[in-house]
Residue frames as qw, qx, qy, qz and C-alpha x, y, z in Angstrom:
[[0.000, 0.888, 0.460, 0.000, 0.00, 0.00, 0.00],
 [0.368, 0.590, -0.040, 0.718, 1.23, 3.46, -0.80],
 [0.217, 0.077, -0.478, 0.848, 2.12, 5.99, 1.87],
 [0.179, -0.631, -0.753, 0.054, -0.90, 6.54, 4.20],
 [0.127, -0.434, -0.183, 0.873, -0.30, 10.26, 4.61],
 [0.426, 0.752, 0.425, -0.269, -2.88, 12.46, 2.92],
 [0.245, -0.308, 0.515, 0.762, -1.72, 13.05, -0.65],
 [0.610, 0.606, 0.239, -0.452, -3.34, 13.90, -3.95],
 [0.355, -0.107, 0.725, 0.580, -2.87, 12.61, -7.46],
 [0.111, -0.325, -0.560, -0.754, -4.82, 14.68, -9.97],
 [0.494, -0.412, -0.061, -0.763, -8.27, 14.50, -8.33],
 [0.834, -0.281, -0.473, -0.050, -7.80, 11.41, -6.13],
 [0.178, -0.703, 0.457, -0.516, -6.83, 11.60, -2.47],
 [0.614, -0.099, -0.747, 0.235, -5.60, 9.23, 0.22],
 [0.341, -0.556, 0.194, -0.733, -7.41, 9.92, 3.48],
 [0.199, -0.034, -0.907, 0.371, -8.00, 8.34, 6.86],
 [0.569, -0.412, -0.206, -0.681, -11.59, 7.76, 8.01],
 [0.859, -0.490, 0.033, -0.141, -11.63, 6.63, 11.60],
 [0.511, -0.588, 0.588, 0.219, -8.59, 4.37, 11.62],
 [0.758, 0.289, 0.549, 0.202, -8.99, 3.08, 8.05],
 [0.156, -0.472, 0.398, 0.771, -7.30, 4.28, 4.85],
 [0.598, 0.606, 0.523, -0.033, -9.19, 5.11, 1.65],
 [0.198, -0.193, 0.413, 0.868, -8.39, 6.60, -1.73],
 [0.336, 0.670, 0.657, -0.079, -11.11, 8.44, -3.61],
 [0.003, 0.563, -0.167, -0.810, -11.69, 11.01, -6.33],
 [0.671, 0.613, 0.126, -0.396, -12.93, 11.63, -9.86],
 [0.080, 0.618, -0.715, -0.317, -9.62, 10.49, -11.37],
 [0.090, 0.028, -0.986, -0.136, -10.71, 6.84, -11.11],
 [0.542, -0.240, -0.198, -0.781, -14.27, 7.87, -10.19],
 [0.779, -0.241, -0.578, -0.040, -14.40, 5.52, -7.24],
 [0.474, -0.718, 0.407, -0.307, -13.66, 4.93, -3.57],
 [0.751, 0.217, -0.607, 0.141, -10.95, 2.40, -2.76],
 [0.683, -0.672, 0.202, -0.204, -10.88, 1.12, 0.81],
 [0.510, 0.593, -0.603, 0.158, -7.18, 0.29, 0.95],
 [0.360, 0.095, -0.817, 0.441, -6.95, -0.82, 4.57],
 [0.587, -0.583, -0.295, -0.478, -9.84, -1.55, 6.92],
 [0.044, 0.314, -0.722, 0.615, -9.09, -1.19, 10.60],
 [0.367, -0.346, -0.862, -0.053, -11.24, -3.60, 12.60],
 [0.087, -0.357, -0.512, 0.777, -12.08, -0.80, 15.04],
 [0.294, 0.246, -0.155, -0.910, -14.13, 0.78, 12.22],
 [0.338, -0.080, -0.854, -0.387, -15.99, -2.44, 11.42],
 [0.425, 0.384, 0.710, 0.410, -18.90, -2.61, 10.53],
 [0.086, 0.826, 0.347, -0.436, -19.80, 1.09, 10.61],
 [0.201, -0.472, 0.398, 0.761, -17.41, 2.23, 7.86],
 [0.262, 0.237, 0.796, 0.493, -19.27, 0.76, 4.88],
 [0.096, 0.826, 0.555, -0.020, -22.38, 2.98, 5.25],
 [0.184, -0.806, 0.085, 0.556, -20.04, 5.98, 5.52],
 [0.289, -0.200, 0.663, 0.661, -18.43, 4.96, 2.20],
 [0.212, 0.573, 0.755, 0.238, -21.89, 4.71, 0.64],
 [0.029, -0.907, -0.308, 0.286, -22.72, 8.22, 1.77],
 [0.248, -0.630, 0.362, 0.641, -19.43, 9.58, 0.42],
 [0.313, 0.077, 0.778, 0.540, -19.93, 7.82, -2.92],
 [0.147, 0.742, 0.646, 0.100, -23.45, 9.21, -3.30],
 [0.142, -0.876, -0.094, 0.451, -22.34, 12.70, -2.29],
 [0.182, -0.595, 0.501, 0.602, -19.48, 12.70, -4.82],
 [0.773, 0.500, 0.006, -0.390, -21.37, 10.77, -7.52],
 [0.118, -0.500, 0.835, 0.199, -18.75, 8.02, -7.80],
 [0.734, 0.196, -0.434, -0.484, -19.43, 5.01, -10.01],
 [0.842, -0.005, -0.535, 0.069, -17.81, 2.34, -7.85],
 [0.462, -0.719, 0.450, -0.259, -16.62, 1.40, -4.38],
 [0.808, 0.215, -0.536, 0.118, -13.86, -1.22, -4.12],
 [0.535, -0.705, 0.330, -0.328, -13.05, -2.50, -0.62],
 [0.595, 0.295, -0.720, 0.204, -10.09, -4.66, 0.36],
 [0.590, -0.526, 0.249, -0.560, -11.30, -6.32, 3.55],
 [0.103, -0.307, 0.928, -0.184, -10.36, -9.25, 5.79],
 [0.325, -0.157, -0.881, -0.306, -12.35, -12.46, 5.46],
 [0.126, -0.391, -0.775, 0.480, -14.17, -11.89, 8.75],
 [0.176, 0.448, 0.155, -0.863, -15.70, -8.68, 7.36],
 [0.067, 0.018, -0.744, -0.665, -16.89, -10.22, 4.10],
 [0.039, -0.499, -0.865, -0.008, -20.40, -11.29, 5.29],
 [0.000, 0.711, 0.351, -0.609, -21.29, -7.74, 6.32],
 [0.026, 0.402, -0.420, -0.813, -20.15, -6.39, 2.96],
 [0.043, -0.218, -0.889, -0.401, -22.43, -8.90, 1.22],
 [0.051, -0.653, -0.693, 0.301, -25.30, -7.67, 3.39],
 [0.018, -0.702, -0.056, 0.710, -24.49, -4.10, 2.32],
 [0.649, 0.707, 0.158, -0.233, -24.79, -4.96, -1.38],
 [0.002, -0.717, 0.634, 0.289, -21.16, -5.69, -2.27],
 [0.968, 0.234, -0.027, -0.090, -20.08, -8.50, -4.57],
 [0.670, -0.489, 0.440, 0.344, -16.82, -10.45, -4.48],
 [0.592, 0.768, -0.200, -0.142, -14.39, -9.72, -7.31],
 [0.604, 0.469, -0.593, 0.252, -11.16, -11.30, -6.04],
 [0.797, -0.591, 0.062, -0.109, -9.59, -13.09, -3.07],
 [0.415, 0.594, -0.623, 0.293, -6.05, -13.49, -1.72],
 [0.862, -0.425, -0.277, -0.003, -5.52, -16.29, 0.84],
 [0.771, -0.304, -0.166, 0.534, -3.02, -16.00, 3.71],
 [0.247, 0.767, 0.059, 0.589, -2.88, -12.22, 3.31],
 [0.371, -0.792, 0.224, -0.430, -2.82, -11.44, 7.03],
 [0.296, -0.585, 0.725, -0.211, 0.21, -13.14, 8.63],
 [0.248, 0.176, -0.927, -0.219, -0.47, -16.34, 6.66],
 [0.161, 0.222, 0.864, -0.423, -3.72, -16.85, 8.55],
 [0.369, 0.648, 0.522, -0.414, -6.61, -14.76, 7.27],
 [0.430, 0.330, 0.552, 0.633, -7.36, -14.03, 3.63],
 [0.083, 0.454, 0.107, -0.881, -8.48, -10.75, 2.11],
 [0.417, 0.581, 0.687, 0.133, -11.43, -10.12, -0.21],
 [0.021, -0.098, 0.234, 0.967, -11.82, -7.45, -2.87],
 [0.160, 0.592, 0.774, -0.160, -15.50, -6.55, -2.59],
 [0.082, 0.046, 0.304, 0.948, -17.17, -4.10, -4.98],
 [0.239, 0.658, 0.617, -0.359, -20.35, -2.08, -5.14],
 [0.250, 0.210, 0.490, 0.808, -21.40, -0.51, -8.44],
 [0.152, 0.565, 0.402, -0.704, -23.38, 2.68, -8.05],
 [0.468, 0.551, -0.289, -0.627, -23.34, 3.08, -11.84],
 [0.884, 0.082, 0.450, -0.098, -24.41, -0.29, -13.38],
 [0.684, 0.713, -0.154, 0.017, -22.53, 0.55, -16.59],
 [0.084, -0.771, 0.618, -0.129, -19.31, 0.39, -14.59],
 [0.676, -0.241, 0.683, -0.137, -19.79, -3.36, -14.07],
 [0.845, 0.493, 0.159, -0.134, -19.99, -4.17, -17.78],
 [0.276, -0.596, 0.645, 0.390, -17.05, -5.66, -19.64],
 [0.645, 0.467, -0.393, -0.460, -16.66, -6.91, -23.21],
 [0.963, -0.087, 0.237, -0.089, -16.77, -10.68, -23.67],
 [0.747, 0.572, -0.231, 0.249, -13.77, -10.46, -26.02],
 [0.019, -0.734, 0.526, -0.428, -11.62, -9.12, -23.16],
 [0.741, -0.359, 0.473, -0.315, -12.64, -12.06, -20.97],
 [0.958, 0.283, 0.050, 0.012, -11.91, -14.54, -23.75],
 [0.483, 0.704, -0.396, 0.337, -8.44, -13.08, -24.22],
 [0.342, -0.623, 0.566, -0.418, -7.76, -13.35, -20.48],
 [0.922, -0.101, 0.309, -0.209, -8.90, -16.98, -20.47],
 [0.843, 0.489, -0.157, 0.159, -6.50, -17.76, -23.32],
 [0.171, 0.734, -0.511, 0.414, -3.58, -16.16, -21.45],
 [0.593, -0.476, 0.514, -0.397, -4.32, -18.15, -18.31],
 [0.965, 0.097, 0.217, -0.107, -4.29, -21.40, -20.32],
 [0.568, 0.708, -0.403, 0.115, -0.91, -20.77, -21.95],
 [0.893, -0.145, -0.305, 0.298, 1.96, -22.97, -20.69],
 [0.449, -0.861, 0.135, 0.199, 4.42, -21.70, -18.07],
 [0.743, 0.561, -0.112, 0.348, 7.62, -20.58, -19.84],
 [0.349, -0.916, 0.194, -0.050, 9.50, -19.27, -16.82],
 [0.810, -0.340, 0.365, 0.308, 12.32, -21.82, -17.03],
 [0.681, 0.440, 0.315, 0.494, 13.20, -20.57, -20.52],
 [0.054, 0.963, 0.084, 0.251, 13.66, -16.96, -19.40],
 [0.743, -0.247, -0.096, 0.615, 17.24, -15.79, -18.79],
 [0.099, -0.901, -0.014, 0.423, 18.72, -12.35, -18.21],
 [0.700, 0.681, -0.002, 0.215, 20.33, -11.10, -21.46],
 [0.726, -0.041, -0.094, 0.680, 24.06, -10.51, -21.52],
 [0.250, 0.236, -0.065, 0.937, 25.16, -7.10, -20.17],
 [0.443, -0.617, -0.268, -0.592, 21.84, -6.66, -18.30],
 [0.281, 0.035, -0.728, 0.624, 21.70, -6.24, -14.52],
 [0.463, -0.666, -0.419, -0.408, 18.86, -6.12, -11.99],
 [0.409, -0.058, -0.573, 0.708, 19.34, -4.35, -8.66],
 [0.197, -0.784, -0.533, 0.250, 17.52, -2.30, -6.06],
 [0.279, 0.708, 0.108, 0.640, 17.41, 1.39, -6.96],
 [0.459, -0.371, -0.393, 0.705, 18.63, 4.16, -4.67],
 [0.008, 0.813, 0.308, -0.494, 17.86, 7.83, -3.98],
 [0.112, -0.527, 0.400, 0.741, 20.14, 9.09, -6.74],
 [0.149, 0.136, 0.850, 0.487, 18.05, 7.21, -9.31],
 [0.215, 0.564, 0.680, -0.418, 14.68, 8.81, -8.51],
 [0.270, 0.630, -0.106, -0.720, 14.73, 11.53, -11.19],
 [0.185, 0.280, -0.810, -0.481, 15.55, 8.99, -13.89],
 [0.089, 0.263, 0.951, -0.137, 12.92, 6.63, -12.49],
 [0.278, 0.614, 0.404, -0.618, 10.29, 9.37, -12.67],
 [0.262, 0.524, -0.441, -0.680, 11.25, 10.05, -16.29],
 [0.085, 0.044, -0.961, -0.260, 10.77, 6.39, -17.21],
 [0.147, 0.463, 0.809, -0.331, 7.37, 6.28, -15.52],
 [0.273, 0.622, 0.061, -0.731, 6.39, 9.45, -17.40],
 [0.226, 0.367, -0.691, -0.580, 7.30, 7.79, -20.70],
 [0.087, -0.083, -0.988, -0.092, 5.43, 4.56, -19.97],
 [0.044, -0.574, -0.791, 0.208, 2.23, 5.78, -18.27],
 [0.002, -0.533, -0.298, -0.792, 0.00, 8.57, -19.54],
 [0.501, -0.590, 0.138, -0.618, -1.82, 8.41, -16.19],
 [0.508, 0.036, -0.812, 0.284, -1.31, 6.39, -13.02],
 [0.527, -0.694, -0.441, -0.217, -3.31, 6.05, -9.77],
 [0.602, -0.706, -0.052, 0.370, -0.35, 7.19, -7.64],
 [0.226, 0.957, -0.154, -0.095, 2.21, 9.94, -8.38],
 [0.844, -0.223, 0.312, 0.374, 5.12, 7.70, -9.36],
 [0.571, 0.626, 0.170, 0.504, 6.03, 10.20, -12.10],
 [0.171, -0.930, 0.133, -0.298, 7.13, 12.61, -9.35],
 [0.607, 0.345, -0.579, 0.421, 10.75, 12.09, -8.23],
 [0.170, -0.426, 0.508, -0.729, 10.07, 13.58, -4.78],
 [0.846, -0.179, 0.077, -0.496, 7.25, 11.07, -4.23],
 [0.892, 0.199, -0.394, 0.094, 9.53, 8.17, -5.22],
 [0.327, 0.428, -0.578, 0.613, 12.20, 9.43, -2.84],
 [0.481, -0.388, 0.340, -0.709, 9.69, 9.80, 0.00],
 [0.945, -0.088, -0.046, -0.311, 8.34, 6.26, -0.37],
 [0.755, 0.336, -0.478, 0.296, 11.88, 4.94, -0.67],
 [0.095, 0.460, -0.549, 0.691, 13.00, 6.69, 2.53],
 [0.692, -0.327, 0.198, -0.612, 9.97, 5.42, 4.45],
 [0.114, -0.364, 0.923, -0.053, 11.28, 1.91, 3.78],
 [0.629, 0.212, 0.640, -0.388, 7.94, 0.38, 2.84],
 [0.761, 0.627, 0.075, -0.149, 8.48, 0.44, -0.93],
 [0.532, -0.421, 0.572, 0.461, 11.49, -1.21, -2.55],
 [0.598, 0.719, -0.082, -0.345, 12.11, -0.24, -6.18],
 [0.738, -0.134, 0.560, 0.352, 13.92, -2.54, -8.58],
 [0.368, 0.776, -0.233, -0.455, 15.65, -1.45, -11.77],
 [0.863, 0.136, 0.401, 0.275, 16.92, -3.33, -14.79],
 [0.023, -0.827, 0.317, 0.464, 19.96, -1.86, -16.54],
 [0.859, 0.428, 0.179, 0.215, 21.32, -2.46, -20.04],
 [0.651, 0.282, -0.068, 0.701, 25.05, -1.63, -20.04],
 [0.286, -0.201, -0.341, 0.873, 24.46, 0.91, -17.28],
 [0.255, -0.148, -0.229, -0.928, 21.31, 2.45, -18.79],
 [0.322, 0.187, 0.749, -0.548, 18.11, 2.11, -16.74],
 [0.256, 0.000, -0.664, -0.702, 15.46, 0.56, -19.02],
 [0.578, -0.393, -0.612, -0.369, 12.83, -0.87, -16.68],
 [0.138, -0.322, 0.554, -0.755, 11.38, -0.61, -13.17],
 [0.608, -0.425, -0.621, -0.252, 9.13, -2.31, -10.66],
 [0.157, -0.482, 0.508, -0.696, 8.41, -2.06, -6.96],
 [0.518, -0.305, -0.795, 0.082, 7.43, -4.19, -3.98],
 [0.323, -0.572, 0.124, -0.744, 5.18, -2.50, -1.42],
 [0.386, 0.030, -0.860, 0.334, 5.76, -4.18, 1.92],
 [0.632, -0.574, -0.055, -0.518, 3.17, -4.84, 4.60],
 [0.247, 0.432, -0.791, 0.355, 5.69, -5.94, 7.21],
 [0.454, -0.195, 0.609, -0.621, 3.22, -6.73, 10.01],
 [0.853, 0.203, 0.254, -0.408, 1.20, -9.04, 7.75],
 [0.477, -0.334, 0.735, 0.346, 4.23, -10.43, 5.88],
 [0.622, 0.557, 0.531, 0.148, 2.86, -9.69, 2.41],
 [0.182, -0.466, 0.282, 0.819, 3.95, -7.51, -0.50],
 [0.605, 0.704, 0.304, -0.213, 2.28, -6.04, -3.57],
 [0.529, -0.121, 0.510, 0.668, 4.37, -6.43, -6.72],
 [0.291, 0.853, 0.413, -0.129, 3.59, -3.34, -8.75],
 [0.025, 0.905, -0.170, -0.388, 4.74, -0.27, -10.72],
 [0.702, -0.005, 0.555, 0.446, 6.17, -2.29, -13.62],
 [0.376, 0.877, -0.019, -0.300, 7.44, -0.15, -16.48],
 [0.693, -0.085, 0.493, 0.519, 9.61, -1.27, -19.40],
 [0.114, 0.596, -0.252, -0.753, 10.75, 1.24, -22.02],
 [0.788, 0.470, 0.112, -0.383, 9.10, 0.53, -25.40],
 [0.476, 0.654, -0.574, -0.126, 12.37, -0.34, -27.17],
 [0.002, 0.373, -0.898, 0.234, 13.01, -3.13, -24.65],
 [0.741, 0.024, 0.379, -0.553, 9.64, -4.85, -24.65],
 [0.883, 0.322, -0.244, -0.240, 9.27, -8.42, -25.88],
 [0.440, 0.466, -0.714, 0.282, 12.36, -9.65, -23.98],
 [0.735, -0.453, -0.503, -0.038, 10.40, -10.81, -20.88],
 [0.280, 0.377, -0.443, 0.764, 12.19, -8.25, -18.72],
 [0.541, -0.459, 0.121, -0.694, 9.15, -7.82, -16.46],
 [0.946, -0.179, -0.248, -0.108, 9.24, -11.55, -15.75],
 [0.681, 0.212, -0.421, 0.560, 12.93, -11.31, -14.86],
 [0.111, -0.476, 0.295, -0.821, 12.23, -8.38, -12.54],
 [0.773, -0.375, -0.066, -0.508, 9.48, -10.38, -10.90],
 [0.907, -0.032, -0.374, 0.190, 11.80, -13.32, -10.27],
 [0.411, 0.316, -0.410, 0.750, 14.42, -11.03, -8.68],
 [0.379, -0.477, 0.133, -0.781, 11.77, -9.38, -6.52],
 [0.890, -0.302, -0.235, -0.249, 10.55, -12.74, -5.20],
 [0.759, 0.093, -0.439, 0.471, 14.08, -13.63, -4.12],
 [0.098, 0.373, -0.325, 0.863, 14.37, -10.36, -2.20],
 [0.627, -0.423, -0.041, -0.653, 10.98, -10.91, -0.55],
 [0.895, -0.170, -0.406, 0.068, 12.09, -14.33, 0.72],
 [0.500, 0.198, -0.432, 0.724, 15.11, -12.71, 2.35],
 [0.167, -0.302, 0.216, -0.913, 12.77, -10.21, 4.03],
 [0.073, 0.157, 0.910, -0.378, 10.56, -12.97, 5.46],
 [0.510, 0.242, 0.000, -0.826, 7.59, -12.10, 3.25],
 [0.389, 0.030, 0.920, -0.032, 5.27, -15.02, 2.58],
 [0.443, 0.630, 0.636, -0.036, 2.44, -13.77, 0.36],
 [0.142, -0.249, 0.356, 0.890, 3.01, -11.87, -2.88],
 [0.381, 0.644, 0.658, -0.078, 0.22, -10.36, -4.95],
 [0.150, -0.118, 0.309, 0.932, -0.46, -7.91, -7.74],
 [0.421, 0.687, 0.459, -0.373, -3.27, -5.92, -9.35],
 [0.339, -0.192, 0.593, 0.704, -2.35, -6.09, -13.05],
 [0.409, 0.424, -0.111, -0.801, -3.95, -4.41, -16.07],
 [0.752, 0.314, 0.569, -0.113, -6.29, -6.61, -18.09],
 [0.578, 0.812, 0.004, -0.082, -5.13, -4.66, -21.17],
 [0.036, 0.773, -0.633, -0.030, -1.49, -5.66, -20.58],
 [0.982, 0.047, -0.122, -0.140, -1.21, -9.29, -21.75],
 [0.594, 0.473, -0.522, 0.389, 2.58, -9.28, -21.45],
 [0.181, -0.474, 0.560, -0.655, 2.35, -8.36, -17.77],
 [0.861, -0.158, 0.159, -0.457, -0.32, -10.98, -17.13],
 [0.909, 0.266, -0.315, 0.062, 1.87, -13.59, -18.81],
 [0.259, 0.555, -0.601, 0.514, 4.81, -12.56, -16.61],
 [0.506, -0.360, 0.512, -0.594, 2.82, -13.39, -13.48],
 [0.956, 0.080, 0.003, -0.281, 1.49, -16.65, -14.93],
 [0.742, 0.452, -0.446, 0.215, 5.03, -17.69, -15.91],
 [0.115, 0.469, -0.639, 0.598, 6.24, -16.97, -12.37],
 [0.343, -0.188, -0.903, 0.176, 3.68, -19.25, -10.76],
 [0.230, 0.055, 0.354, -0.905, 1.12, -16.68, -9.62],
 [0.099, 0.413, 0.905, 0.008, -2.50, -17.77, -9.29],
 [0.177, -0.313, -0.307, -0.881, -5.29, -15.75, -10.90],
 [0.109, -0.327, -0.824, 0.450, -7.96, -14.94, -8.31],
 [0.145, 0.755, 0.585, -0.257, -10.34, -12.42, -9.84],
 [0.314, 0.391, 0.343, 0.794, -11.07, -9.38, -11.96],
 [0.059, -0.595, -0.367, 0.713, -11.75, -5.85, -10.70],
 [0.394, 0.588, 0.584, 0.398, -13.96, -4.50, -13.46],
 [0.159, 0.776, 0.180, 0.583, -13.44, -0.94, -14.73],
 [0.673, -0.601, -0.325, 0.284, -11.46, -0.17, -11.62],
 [0.527, -0.576, 0.080, 0.620, -8.40, 2.04, -12.12],
 [0.402, 0.912, -0.032, -0.073, -7.41, 5.07, -14.19],
 [0.596, -0.465, 0.498, 0.424, -4.12, 4.04, -15.75],
 [0.370, -0.023, 0.635, 0.678, -2.48, 4.87, -19.09],
 [0.123, 0.026, -0.285, -0.950, -5.15, 7.45, -19.89],
 [0.608, -0.222, -0.405, -0.646, -8.37, 5.56, -19.17],
 [0.638, -0.317, 0.525, -0.466, -10.24, 3.52, -16.55],
 [0.537, 0.298, -0.761, -0.207, -9.25, -0.12, -16.98],
 [0.917, -0.316, -0.074, -0.232, -10.13, -3.49, -15.50],
 [0.008, 0.674, -0.703, 0.228, -7.49, -5.08, -13.27],
 [0.870, -0.041, -0.485, -0.075, -6.58, -8.73, -12.65],
 [0.497, -0.689, 0.450, -0.275, -5.60, -9.97, -9.18],
 [0.823, 0.225, -0.509, 0.110, -2.84, -12.59, -8.90],
 [0.516, -0.728, 0.381, -0.240, -1.17, -14.04, -5.80],
 [0.760, 0.278, -0.564, 0.162, 1.62, -16.41, -4.84],
 [0.700, -0.684, 0.172, -0.113, 2.58, -17.92, -1.47],
 [0.590, 0.577, -0.512, 0.239, 6.35, -18.37, -1.07]]
C-alpha cells in the first residue's frame, strides 16, 4: 500500500476515516478502501456509501479481511477477487465491490476470452534468462529523477504519483516500498516495486514499467523473479499484484512466475489514460 499520509494525485486523495485508509476522487471515479481497521468495522461501509453518493462516484472497491466479508455482502457488495493468507499467513483478504453506476460493471466478452487464453498458456519461466550485459538491482535515492522520467514515458496516467521524483524518494525513505531497476550496459530501461506490509508479511508487486524499445524480452518476468528472491530474504510469505487486463505481457509474466489468478476488478483504475479493468494474482512463497 502506498504511503498513508494524505496526498493527492490529480483528483484522487488518500485519506483516513476513523482508523482506516481510503483513496477516492474523480480520477478513477471511485472509492478504494485500501486498509480496513477492525475498530471501524462494521460502521465504515455505510459511511463509504454516503461519500460515494455525495461525490457521484461510479464504484466502491473495498479490500477487507475475510471476517468482514459477510457484512459487505449484506451491504450490497459482490466479491471480485480473493487473496488467501494475506494477514500473517492466517486470514485471507477479499476485494468486494459495489457498483453505483451499473454501466461500470460491464465488460466486453472479447476481453474475458483473451484473459482466459492467457491463463491457459503454458508456463515458460524456465526458458527466461537475463540477457548478456543486463543487470537487476535495487534502486537508490540518486536514481529517482531517472525513475520518474521512465514512468512518465510509460504511463500517460497512473493512480499514484510515481512520475514525481520527490514522491519516489519519499516512499523509498519510508522503507515500505522497494524499487527494482533493470539496466542495459548501465542504462536504466525498466522498473518495478514491492510494497511491503511488514506486520502481515505480504507484499504487492507493482509499478512495472519497461521502455518501449526493450519490450518483448520478458524483462518484467525477470524483474518479478528477482523481486521474489528479495521478498524471501525479508521474510515475506504472500506476494500479490493488481495487473492491467489490457497488458497481456504483464499478465503472462505473473502466470510464468507461478502466480495464481484470483479475480477481476472490473473498470477499476485510471491508468495509461483511461479507466481499466485489473486482474488480481497471488503467490505464497
